N, C-alpha and C positions, 0 to 999 in steps of 0.2 A: 445740879448738873451744869455745868458750862457748855452754852451752845451759841451759834451765830458769831463766833469768833473768826476773824481773818486768820488763814493758813500760810505762813511764808514757806513756799516750796524751797528746799536746799538749804533749810536751818534746822539744827539740831541742838538740842540742849542736854547738859548731863547734869544730874541733881540727886542730893544725898546728903545726909548728916556730915559733919565733920569728920575725918578719918576713913571714909567710904573708898577713896582712890580714883576719886574723879579727875584730880590733878595729874595724877601718874599716867590714868589711862588715856586723857587727852594730849598727852605728851607722845604716848604710843600710836595713838590713831591717826595724830598728824603725820608723823614718820612714815606710815605705813600707807596714808592716803598718796602723800608726797612720792613714794616708790612706784605707787601705782600710777603715776603721771594724771592724778587728780587736782583741779585748781582747787586750795582749800585753804580756809584760815581759822587758826585756832585762838579762840577769845576766851575771856573770862570777865565775870562781875563780881566785885567792883572793878570797873575798867581801870587802865593804867592813867585815862584822863585826869583834869584838875578835881572834879567831883569825886570820882572813884577815889582818887588818894586823899581826899578828905574823909571820906568813909572807912577807908582803912586806918586812919589816924583815930577815929572815934572807936572803932571796933578793937583798937589796939589798948583802948583805955589811957592815950594820950591826952585826952580831955573829954569832959563829960558832955554829952547831948542827949535830949530828950527822946526817948523811942519815937515820938511823933515826928521829931526832926531828921532822925536816921531813915524812917521810910519815906519820908519827902526827899530826901538826898539820893536812895537808891533808886527813887523812879525818875528823878531828873538824869541820874548817870544813864539809866535803862533808856530813856528818850534820846540821848546823845547817842548811845549805842546803835540804837536803830536806826535813825533818821539822821544823824549828824553826816558830814561829809566823810566818806568811806566807810558809812554805818553799814549794819547788816542789810537793809534792803538794798543799798546800793551795789553792794558785792553780789548778793544773791540773784539779783536781775542780771548781773553780769555773767552769771552761770558758775561762781565760785560756792563750795560747800563751806559754810559758816558753821562750826562747831563752838558751843560755848559753856564753859565751866560754869554753871549757876545761870538763871534766868528769872522769871517773876516768880516760878514758883517757889523759890527759896524765900523771897519776901513775904509771900502769904504764909508760909510756916513759921519763917522767924519773927519777923514783925507783927504778922498775927498773935503771937504769943506775948510779945512785949508791949505792944500798944493797942492790941484787940483787934479782931478780924476788919472791922467797918472800913478803916482808913487803908491799910494797905489793898483790899479789894477795891474800894474807890479808886486810888491812884493807879492800880494796874489794869482796870477794866478796858481802857482804850487799846492796850497792847496788843499786836497779833501772836497768834501760837506758832511755836516752832513745827515743822513738819513732822518732827520725831523727838518725843521725850523718853530717855533713858534713865529711869529711877534705879540707883544705886541702893539696895536694902543691905543691911548689916546691924546686927544687934548694937546697941549704943555701947554696951560693955566691950567689945572686941574694938569698937571704934576708938574708944577712950586708950584702951592699951596700945593703939598703935601711935596715937598723939602723944604718948607719955615722954617719946625720945626728942620732941620738939625743943628747941632752944626757949621759945616762949609761946605762950597760948592767948589767943584771944579772948573778949569777955564772954562771949557764948560757949566757948569750949572747954565746959566742964560737964561730967556725967550727968548731973540731976538734970540740967537745962537740955542735954541732947536727949535724955530719954523723951522729955515732952516735946521736943521738936521732932524726935521720930514717929510720935503718934500724930503729929500735926500734919508732918510732910504725907503720910499715908493717907490720911483724909483729904488732903489737898489734891494729892494725884487722884484718888479715886473721883474727885468730883469733877475730873475733866474726861471721864471715861464717856465716850460716846460725842464727844466734843469734834470729832473730824481729824484729830491729830493723833497720831500712832503713839501708843504707851507701851514701852518694853521695860519689863522688871528685871535687874541683874541682880545675881546673886553675887555679893560685893564679898561673900567669906571665900568665894573660892581662891584658887591661886591667882597670881597677876596674869600669867598667860591663859588661864581660863577665862578669865574676866575679858581679856582682849578679844579672845575670839568670839564670846558672846556679843560684845559691843560690834565687832567687824560683821558678823552675821546680819545684824540689825541694819548697820550702815551702808555695806556693800550694796544693795538695792538701789539706795537714793544716789549713791557715788556715780553709778552707770550712767545717770540721767544728767551729769554735770560736765563743766567744760575741762577739757584736758589741758594740760600744762605743755606737752610736747604733742603736737600735729603738723 
């Protein structure tokens, strides 16, 4: 069990294997928060920054990178995402609600499989936890069916690997139960509208305590 980790108030992470709909729901959530007048930021990892772009090249197969290198790149990108100018800590301290599609939990699951659990655990141990983790649960075969229409797939986006990631993700999320971070499991097999309602139900109480765009 993960204990004694700092919790960042006003920070929410969406997690799940590829094809669970986190990106779609982040887009919907951002629009709804904006309509409610909540100051919010919709983020993702890898970030659009220089390190994040390098990670995406590696994940696309544009160049071969050792799994340990990818794990270290994710940690470096995450450090900038958190602590860099305009990062998560700066924005949440100012009252903005920050929601990120992926955070350290994905590294513990994905890189935990590709290079072993020790290095990702060590690299991510210093990072704080979000106030809320929304874990999108979906059968890997259903997720693979959703990804079938994509023009191209990343190196991890195949059914055999996603089955392993699904099991790893569930173990990772369970290890954070009792950490002080709220964990909500979302049935990602439901309709997009039903998933949106579940996400909003979990986030609305947090949004009420954040800054307003119009005051």
